[in-house]
N, C-alpha and C positions, 0 to 999 in steps of 0.2 A: 309930454305934460302929465299923462293919467298915471304911468308908472312912479314918475318922480312926486306926484301929490301921494300915492298910496305909500311909498317909501317914508315921506315928512310923516303922515299919519302914524304910520307903523313907530318910527322913531319918538314921536310924542307919546304914544301909549306906553312905550318901552320906559321912556323917562318918568312919565307919571306914574308906573306900577312900581319904580326904582325906590320912590321916596318912601312910601309906607312900610316897604322892607327895610329899609335904613333905620327908619323910627324906631322901628320893631326891636333891630337889633342891638342901637343904642339905649333903649329901655332895659333889654335883657341883659345887657353888659352890666347896666347900673345895678340891677336886683341881684344879680350874682355876686358885684362886689360888696353889696350891703350886706349880702350873707356870709361872705369870706372875712368880713371885718373882726369878728370876735376872735378868728384864729391869730390875726395880727397881735392879738392881747396875750391869749392862752399861751402860745409857742414860747414867748419872750417870757413869761412869768414862770414857765416851767424850769428853766435855767439861772430864775433869778437867787441870789445870796442874800435876800433878806428873809427874816423870820416870817414876816407877813404878806399877804396879796397888796405889793406896791409896785404900780407902773408910771414911768418905765422903770425896769430891774436895777438898783444900785451898783450890781455886779454879775457874775457868771460864775454857777455853780451847778453840780452834777447832784447835790446832796439830795433833793428830792426824788429824784429818781434812785438812787439807793436807798431811800428811806421807805420807797413803795416796795422795793425787791426784798429788803431786810424786815419789814413787817408783814407776819404771819398772818394777820387780820386781814390784810390786803391781797395777799397770795391765796388765801383761801375764799375770799369772796370772788377773786377772779378765777378759781378753780370751779367754783359752785355755778358761776354763771356760766361757763362754757361747757359744763355738764349738762346744766339744764337745758342750754340752747341747743345743744345735739342732740338730746332725748325730743326735745320740741321739734326739730327739724325731720327727724324719722318718722314722730306720730303723725305730725300736719301734712308730710309728703304722701304718705301712704292712705292716710284718710281723706286727706283733701283731693287726690288724685281719683280715689273711689267715688266720691261724692261729685267730682267735676264729670267723670262719665255717666253719672245716674243722672246728670240735669241735661247734658247734653243728647245723650242717647236714648236716655228712658222716656218712657211713656207710660204715667201711671196718674192716678187721681191725686191732687194735691202738691203736684211739683210745683207750682206758682210759689205756693205756701214755704216749702222745703228751700226755694230760691233765695225767697226773703229770708227765712231764719237764718240762713249760712250767713247771708252778707250782712246780718245784723249789729255783729260785732263791730264793723268797720263805721259805723253809721253811731251807735250808741256810745257814750263818754267811757273812757277807761272805768272811771270811778264806780260808774254802775255796774258794769260788769264783776268788777272787785267785790264790790258789795253781795251781790248775787251769788258769785262762785263761793264767797267765804261762807254765806248760810248753808249753802250743800255741803260744802268739804267739811264744815266744822261738824255734820252729822258723823260723817265717814272716818274723823280723826286724822285727817289730812293736812291739819294747819302745822306747820313748821317742819315739814318734810320736803326735802329739793323735788321729790317727785311729785307732790302737789303743786308745786310753783309750776314744774313742767307740764302738769295736765292743764292748769289755767293758762299757761302760754299758749299750748297746742290749740283752745279754744279760740284764742285769740287770732292765732296764726292762720290756722285753716281757710278763713275768707280769701286772704292774699293767694293763697296756693291754689283754689278754687278757680279764682278769677285768672290766674297767668294760665293754669292748664286747660281751662275752660275753652280761652280763645284759642289758643291752640290746637284745640279739639275742632273746633268751630271752622278753621281755615283749615282743616286737614282731609285730604281726598279720600272720603269713606269706600270710594271704588276700588282702591288697591287692597282694602281689607275683604272686602266681597269677593275681587279676584282670587285671593289667597284661598277664600273658603270654596269658590267654586273649583278649585284645584284640587281640593280635598281636606284642607286644613279646618280642625275644629274650631269655633269662634274664640275661644280661649287662646290657641296657638296664633291664631290669625293676630291677636290683639298684640301679644306676646313678642312676636316676630316682626311683625309689619308696624303696626300702630305705635308700639312704645320706641323704637328706634326712629322713628318719624317726629314725636314730640320730644325727645329726649332733651333738646334745649331748654325747652319751655319746664320741663320736671325738675332740672339742675338749677334754673333761675329761679322757680319757685321754692327750692330747698334751700338756696343761699337766702333768699328775701325772710323765709320763716326763720334761719338761724338769726339775722342781723335784727327781725322783729323781737325775738325773744330775748337776745344779747342785749339790748337798750330800752327793754321794759323796767319799768320803775313801779307803776301805780299797784298793779295785780301782784308784785312781788312784795310789797311792803305789806298787803292783805294777808299774804299766804304763807311768807317764809317763817313767819315765828321771830325766833332768835337767831335764825341762821341768816346770813349776809349774802346777798348777791352782789357784783360790783356797782350797778346803779344806785342800789339800796345803801351800800358802804359809802359812795360818794355823796349821796344826800346827807347822810349821818356826818360826814364829815364838814361838810359845809356848815351845818347846825353848830356844833359843838367844838370844832376844831379846825378854824380858818387858817390854813398856811399852804405855800405853793405845791404841796403835796397833790392836791386836788387836779393843777394844771397837770402835772406831770401824768396823771392818772388819766387826764382827758385827753391829751397828747398821745398816749400809748392807745388809748381808745379808738381815736380818730383814726390812726394809722391801721390799726387792727381791722376797724369795719372797713377802712378804704380798701385793704387789701382784699378783704371777702367780696367786695363789691367789684375790684378787678377780676380776681377768679370767675365769679359770675358772669361777667361780660365776657370771659375768654373762653370758658368751657361751657357756657350757656350758648350764647348767641353764636358761637364761634363753631358749633358742632353741626357739620353739614348732614343731610337726611342720609338714608342710608341708598346705596346705588341699584339701580333695577339692572 
C-alpha cells in the first residue's frame, strides 16, 4: 500500500509539472510564429511582378533581384557594409578580448566603473551613442569615411564581445593555466597555448556576433557615413524615396546572409571542442 501511494503521488507530481511546461512551449511557439509572420510577406513580395509593394503578389518575377544586382548603388552599399563589418569584427574582437581579460583577471582600482562603462552602449539608446560619437568624430574629420563608421560600430560591438568572452573566462579552469606556468611556461605562453584554445568557441561566437551587429546597424551609420551608403542606410533611403519590391529582395538576401553567419557561428563556435590534454 505504501509503495502504491508513493507511486501515485509521484505520477500526480509529474502530471502537475507537465502542464506548466506544455503551456510554456505553446506560448513560445506562438511568439515564434508571430516573429516569423513578416517573412511570409517579405519573401513573396521579393518575387512580385508588380511595380509597387502589393500583397499578395499578382505574379512571379525575378526582376527585383536583377535590379539589385544591376544597380551599382546597391552593390556599393553592400560592399561597404561588408568592409565595415569585417573591420569592426577584427577591432571589436581584439579589444573586447583584452577588456574581458582585464575585467575577469585584473585587480585594479575602478574596475567596477570600467565594467559599467564597457556595458553602457548596450543600455544607452543608439541615437544617444550616435550623437556623442558624431560630436567627437567631427573634430577629427572622420565623418563620411567608412573607417569612421567602422570605429563607431566597434564602440557599439565591444560590449557584446566582452560579455561572451567574459562568460567563457569565468567558467574556464584557470588551474590549467597555472599548471602550464608551473611547468616553465611564461604567463603569455600559458594564455596563448592553453587559455586561448580553451575559449576559442567563445571568441569565434563573439566575432560573428560583432559582425552581425555592425552589418545590421543603421542609426550610427546614418550619423557617421555622410554621403557614403551602408546597406541598412540604403534600404532606409529606398523606403523613403522609392518604394518598390527591390527592398523586399534585398531584405531576403540580407536575412539569408545573416542566417548563414548565425549558422557558421553555431557550427564553428559552439562546435569546437577544447584542446585535449
